[in-house]
ROFI-608478 format. One record per residue (C-alpha): y, z, x. Coordinates in steps of 0.001 Angstrom, whole numbers, plus 500000, padded with zeros to 6 digits. Layout:
BEGIN
c2/c3/c1
Y/Z/X
...
This chain:
BEGIN
c2/c3/c1
263143/242822/473805
264316/243457/477342
261500/242483/479714
263364/243694/482764
261057/245730/485014
263031/248174/487104
262846/251685/488476
265998/253767/488768
265977/256639/491269
268632/259178/492134
268803/260192/495798
270526/263259/497194
271920/263575/500694
272934/266887/502241
274195/267669/505722
275523/270684/507571
278877/270174/509261
280359/272246/512076
284195/272387/511987
285753/271171/515224
289435/270801/514275
292098/273396/513486
294685/272599/510832
297904/274612/510548
299894/274084/507348
303527/275159/507689
305967/275497/504791
309713/275794/505353
312086/276626/502524
315674/277587/501887
318097/277985/498992
321700/276738/499097
324588/276287/496674
324936/272532/497198
322335/269764/497115
323535/268048/500281
323535/271384/502105
319878/271926/501164
319012/268463/502489
320975/269023/505693
319335/272395/506358
315862/271024/505656
316477/268323/508289
317777/270846/510811
314905/273272/510248
312334/270482/510544
313874/269415/513868
313718/272985/515146
310058/273208/514140
309119/269885/515778
310890/270846/519005
309092/274176/518989
305664/272601/518471
306375/270082/521240
306217/273032/523656
302471/273118/522971
301837/269399/523325
302189/268518/519637
303751/265080/519315
306568/264758/516782
304636/261988/515011
301674/264367/514608
303696/266700/512366
302756/265242/508981
304584/265958/505724
302307/267031/502864
305029/267776/500335
308824/267702/500238
311059/268515/497296
314482/269834/496400
314791/271456/492989
317338/273500/491066
317005/277276/490907
317974/279413/487927
317935/283128/487155
318457/285166/484010
321981/286576/483669
322445/289921/481899
326156/289201/481499
325313/286023/479572
322738/287512/477206
319865/286718/479594
320577/283007/479565
319566/280909/482544
322263/280636/485170
322273/278055/487957
322069/279683/491397
321509/276774/493777
319165/274199/495209
315932/275123/496934
314138/272855/499370
310443/273151/500225
308917/271168/503064
305187/271557/503678
303789/270026/506880
300559/270111/508829
299376/269717/512401
295799/269277/513614
294189/269699/517022
290719/270215/518459
289952/273904/517945
291357/276039/520746
291824/279786/520190
294347/280115/523005
296532/277270/521717
296290/278567/518151
297321/282069/519215
300334/280822/521149
301541/278614/518293
301196/281443/515760
303039/283843/518050
305877/281359/518463
306087/280743/514716
306141/284456/513928
308972/285085/516390
311284/282259/515341
314236/282244/512941
312619/279844/510449
310408/282458/508746
307741/279877/507821
304794/280327/505503
301619/279502/507437
298037/278704/506478
295133/278163/508878
292117/276070/507954
289351/274224/509751
288087/270685/509282
286340/267907/511225
287838/265198/513402
285743/262324/512020
285087/262795/508282
284106/259134/507841
281172/259509/510228
280002/262546/508240
280347/260646/504935
278339/257705/506311
275582/260039/507495
275579/261696/504078
275198/258365/502260
272422/257216/504568
270464/260395/503847
271003/259972/500104
269739/256367/500141
266724/257330/502276
265951/260146/499852
266075/257689/496937
263787/255293/498785
261206/257997/499513
261182/259042/495870
260912/255423/494705
257894/254791/496956
256121/257879/495603
256854/256905/491990
255759/253306/492540
252477/254361/494142
251797/256832/491347
252512/254146/488725
250478/251524/490621
253401/249099/490880
255087/247466/493842
258755/247766/494739
260617/244471/495146
264302/244009/495986
267105/246473/495322
269127/245443/492286
272024/247866/492599
273273/250996/494323
275648/253240/492391
277783/255661/494358
280264/258086/492817
282922/257713/495554
283920/261309/494988
286342/262961/497384
284405/265270/499702
286339/268261/500992
285747/268915/504685
288091/271896/504923
287531/275651/505173
290461/278015/504610
290686/280839/507123
294083/282485/506587
296715/281986/503879
300403/282947/503886
300289/284730/507217
303978/285385/507714
305304/286318/504301
307441/289178/505622
309283/289834/508852
307148/291505/511538
304065/291240/509342
300948/290697/511449
297331/290387/510487
295306/293423/511565
292843/291330/513568
295616/289729/515667
295783/291405/519077
299279/291091/520546
299599/289620/524030
302838/288893/525876
303289/285483/524297
300227/284928/522159
297859/286338/519544
294222/286679/520556
292341/285531/517480
288621/286126/517089
287989/283474/514433
284788/281453/514271
284560/279270/511159
281141/278979/509571
279364/275660/509171
279531/274261/505661
277118/272177/503633
278204/269029/501802
276150/266775/499546
276429/263569/497586
274263/261537/495231
273487/257811/494911
271492/255968/492249
269375/253058/493472
267718/250513/491158
264691/248508/492356
262946/245579/490704
259198/246224/490374
256106/244067/489910
């Protein structure tokens, strides 16, 4: 018989987070007949983009690659009984930049992107500058919640809590990102209706909502 005397309590932590950082995801793509041409053009287009963003104080090292690939493209050919026919190589390069939220800076960057020759696909989202601090606060609240519950249970059972035997944490990936706009520039001269055109900027009235995040820990105490 197991004579171990323990109490296992699950604690929940929940916090409200206010986004303070703007993230712009930019995807460049192009299709070419030769593989080395696709690579060369991807490099050239990326350089153009980095030089453009530098106009707004974005360091070249702050343009981070999220995904890069070159793959073959095929299409169905009627002349060949609808068999797949090779048409070229397509590159896709998805990057991101982040900066402390600034509507004026965001509007100017979007205006510049929409009036350049690259025809990028753009997504705007909001996140927080210090996710680790938020995660630590979340865990502290979860452990405190477990402790409060354990004290109540111990008092009700007329036992005394001793030392903590273990703390089990899921280590799940917490998403601190809110999507605001997806695929803004899919067509030439396509503008969102809520973008007011200025001489060299878009005036965007975007205020991301706070979002709630939670996590759970399981704490095991020895009891007398």
